N, C-alpha and C positions, 0 to 999 in steps of 0.2 A: 504494500500500500504506500502511495506517495503522499507525503504531508507537505503542505505549502504554508508558508507564513509570510505575511507582508509586514515589513517594518516601516513604520511611518512616524518619524520623530520619536523614536524609542518605544513606540507602541506596536505590539505584535498582534496581528489578527489573521484569521483564516479567510481566504477568499471564497466567494460563493460560486466560482467557476474554475474550469480546468486551466492549467498553466499555458497550454497552447492557445486557448482563447484569450487569456490575459496578454500573452506575447503579441498577438495580432492587433491588440488595442493600443499597445505601447509603441512609441516611435524610437528609431535609432537615428541619431543619438537622443537621449543618453542611455536608453535601456538596451541591454545586450545579454544574450544567453552564453554563460560560461561553462555550462555542463547540461546534461539532459534534464536535471532537476532544479536548475537555478537560473534566475534572471538577476542581473545587477544593474543598478543605476550608476553609470560611469562617473557621474558628478560626485559620488561619495568614495571613489577609489583614491587611496593615498599612494599606493605602491603596488607594482606587480612583482611577484616572485615566480620562480620556475614552476611551481605547482599550485600556487594560491594567489589570491587577491587580498590585500590588506586594505580595509576600509578606514576612513577617518576616525571611526569610533573604536578602532583596534580589533574589530571582528575580522577573522580570517575565513575566507571562502575558498574551498578547493576548486581548482580548475582541472578538468579532465584533459588528458593528453590529446584527445581528439579535438578539443576546442582551443588548445594552447596557442597555436599560430594565429588563429582567427581572433583570439583575445588580444594578443599583442598588436595586431594590425588595427583592430577596432579602437583600442585605447589610444594608439598613436594618432589615428584620424580624429578622435574626439578631442585630444589635447590640441591638435592643429586648429580645430574650429574655435577653441577658446582663446587663441592668441590674437 
């Protein structure tokens, strides 16, 4: 069973719809899929590591090897739009 939590300003809640449906409603940037079970808002990314994303609140999110290259490219594009 897949459990999904939405973190919004330190509040966690369960969505009322599947992750795929949520993903289709969110735009890139800033939202990006970093593994089959995770979407991340790139605005909250502090640092990329080889196998994980460090958020500004010090939360570590794992990045699957299948998504690693895509994660690096997406983060670089996102940073470029912020400059």
